[in-house]
Phi, psi and omega in degrees: 000069181273335182222141171238125190289173179298337179305318177300319180296316181294318179298316184291310185286328182277306190280349177275009179276078183289140180205148173267138182290126179244195187263119184275354183240130177244126180255142172223146183237146178209164178230148180226122183282129181259327178205191183303322184232014179241137180229154169253122177262126183247134178240103185260130178246128173249131188243143175295157181303132178093350183255156175211159171236158190269154176295166173291339191246070175246162180303140182298337180267006185259212181289173180288120177285157171287131183219157183232133179237123178256132177294134179303138182200150174272001184280338187203166170227149177275142176246113182074193182251174179288130182258142180257133178233114181168179180273102182282127178256128177248126183227126177279112181256103180295340182293327180250357175067039180203168176268121179271142178237120183208171179238144173241163176066294181201152178203147179238130174252134185230140178227127177268136179229157176241127184280143179245354179226159181301327179225115187246139173255121177247116181235155178175196180211157175236151180234142180206164177232126180257132182223156167236196184290340187247339185199166174236139174278158178301148178306138183242147178247141174229130177274148176223158180206131176237142170237112191238137179256155168287147178212156182274340183248152176274114180225160175264136182216158175236082185260014184287154178232070180293146176283121175280174184300332180264001180240010187286157173275124183257130173284110187290151189289146171236148181285168181297332180260016174058040180284342178246157177283143176270097187239163176235136181229128176268125186239133173292125186294130176242351181211115184243120176204162177212188178289112185286137178258135182296138181301137178295332175295318177299318178299319178298317179295323176296324177295321176300319179295318178296320177296322178295322178297319179294323182300324186264017174276153187293339179268001183241310188304315181297340181286341185296301181294328179294317181292315181297318178299324180298315182293319182289329182274330185258014176257150184290336179212161179299321179300316178295322179296317178296318179297321180293320182295318180291325174298320177298314179297318179295326178295321176299316181297317179298318181298316183286324174296320178297324177295317177297320179293322178299314179301317184290314185284317185285311185266339178083146183290342182254008190302320187272354180300322180290336187255005188302328179235016179288132186299314185299310184291319179293322174295325175296316178298319178303312182294321180295315181293321176297317178298319178295319179297313179300321177297317180292332176291342178108008182288327179199169179245143173269116183229154174274160177307134186298331181295332178292315180296317182296318178297321179292321179297322179297325180292338179291339181289346183289341178072181179068197182296322180297318179295320178296318180300317181287339170295316178295321179293325177296318176304317180298319180291315182295322182273014184305319183296337178267325185282324185300318178296323180288311184295317180299313178294323181296314180297325181292338183265328190270338189285137181217019176106343181280139179300325188274343188303307180298325181291313179295318178300314179291331175295319178293322179296312179294324178298313181292323180293325181270341185303315184298328181295320178287318183293317181291334175289325178287320183234074184297339178294341177294336182297335179294334183265358178294138175299142179285148178299149181179199183297337181294334176294317179292328179297320178294319179299314180293321179300318178298328177299319177298319180294315179301319181295322177296319179295327181303324183286343174294319180290321176296323179295323180299314179295317181300319181288316185292328183255003177057042177287331178060037179261346184225068177296169186302317183291324177290320176304311180295326177301315180298317180293322178299313181299316180297318179296319178295313179299321176298316179296319178296321178298316180297330177279002175083015183270348176237133180237127182247167177307142179078357175281148175259163181295133180267106181280324176210160181266121178288161181297312179301322180295321178295318181296318179296321179297321178297319179298314182294320176295321179296321178296321178297317179294323177299323181286332189302316177301336179296339177295337180252011173107004177299142189295328182051058187301330183297332181234018188297334181286346186252349184250161179302150180297155186296339180294343179270000181302133179293319174217151191214116177264354179255127182289128175252005178280172185300141179256015178278127181289343181262012182302133181249126177252117181272118180279101183216147182296332178296319183285343181270337183234051183295144177293136177069013179295343175281345181255328186235155172231139181299136180300135179059028176077012181292142177282071188270162172250159187231009175229130186300311184297316182293319179294322178295320179297319180293322179297319180292326183292320185257004177058058177229156174286170185240143169241109175279131179242099175278114187225183180198153177296326184269004188271105178296316181294332176297315181295321179298316179298318182293323186268345179247311184274306182296334181282346178299137187299324180287318177297314182298322177298317175301311185296325181284318192258333190251343183231156163264112183272127177242108181267121184243108181277120186274351182239016180285138187259008180293129184288141173283149172303152183306323182289344182257355178283146180205174179257126181295132180291334183273314185261339184078002181271152179285129178263104187232008178227164177300317182296318179296322179296317182289321179289331176294321175299314183293314186284319185275334185253344180236359178056042182214149179218019178259154176228147000285155179215118187248122187241114177272128181230153167278173187282003170267000179089015181260145181294128179265336186198167175290134182301156183243148175249210183289120181201110185272013175277107184297320181299319180293320181292323175297320178297320178298315179294314182298315181293324177295319180293320179295319177296325178295313181295326181289319182277322178048044177265116180235130176255123181269000000 
């Protein structure tokens, strides 16, 4: 294994871009008065890059057209039909044998109405289907409402009342056998939260850290003084030398931004959502990370084909800005063996569904990597204070190898959980991490010597401090072997329910906990596959959980979760573990935990074809994600939906939010709404 081709690089950087599927279309509504009693209602859609929605006028056998439904009312009459304004794209698709008509970027739909009363309420809904080149999301519904007055003067106004994402009317789920009523309930929002997106500034700072890590790698660090000296000595003036050095630094920044853009455009921000728990891809990632770790240990080097490097070096002879750019590009190629482990791991951590995240992250990485070249050109005397190259560079490289090896087992764990192989329970996973942390600490103390290491005559202070951190981390992990929650890393390790043995109670600590002795609770469906988080007496099948809620007259909390969902584990170990939250979940709600990525096959009699996607639903995970996407118009996890036992929405659903006070408010208001309505279906 002397060479690993660029294919490995593309697989790692592209497919490690984990993301939760979010909503690619944003709607806004406005009204414009045309005369005393006539208005134009505008429905504007803005679409994320690469996504489109269809025209109202598509073939009946084709995709879902955009459509508008107005509730019948004596307050107004419609004049004409809804008009589309935008750049209509017509594409002959031989796969479906028809011409598709759709809009990208933005489109406005307009309907003219005539008021029949001094104050008119116009209500309705619109339906659309969003697609990109690789997939389509389930058809989505959006409610709208306008309250418009008659006026004697022609004015422009925006009297619309669009339903925001946290104020929308949700079509509550019904089971496949229609055991619940399909009802709609409008709820005044009392708790507004969503899937939080990591700040781009935080992502940029993480990119700076990744760039700093690359800088101190053995194949990069020695190039800094050599390159700066080249520019300062081979330039006609100091000013030209500084300019060339900054051009070189800027070229590095452009290269890394281009890499982030490549990952986003080619692979798509949603590419890995389909593969997050896929056995093949996660096992591939496991193998790749193990290979990267072994490479960093010094067993072999990951190099690009030499002809690529030679071709780039020849381009540097052209001189000028182009020559400087290819000098920077050559540095990137030569340092590939050091950059790929850092960049690959970095991209796997930062992506969260935003189009800009990989670009901003790589911009931070490129900025930090190029910064020293510019600064040292301005202040060449600083080069005298740079630490000399030596064994410490290889020590950093080997240390990163230990970290890469630890990350590899995260991917193996995802497969193990989704397919219920039970080969990597929580305590075994922690044992591996403890051993790796201890070995890293011993290595830093110079007690282990690997290829390319130099003799350690004495332990430097930074090396000692890092060793202390790694040993402390190992000690922190040890209580987890007996069931300690380890909240700091709970999102990355297997859930505590997979623990082989547990000396720490994870059941409810509420003294008022009520256990209902009922045959349903003793023989729960899928209880052999799942265990309730924090010891909660949860259900794992929607129909069964709803039936139990009706039997004991309690509201329901649907928990859409997943084995691969880091934020789900964080919520369970930080928010759900809070004694007040846990008391609510144990005593006041019937909790139904629905894993959207579980690979357990459904019995033949329970398999069906999804009405929204047309795909066959043949696993527990597909059934649960079908419930979430088609009935709640959402596909992110965690997602918490409060229902009464008649299947009606009690409150606006909640997403990832580690604010315990807000989550308690969400539960309390849901419970109050349940008590106020007291709708129970027997």
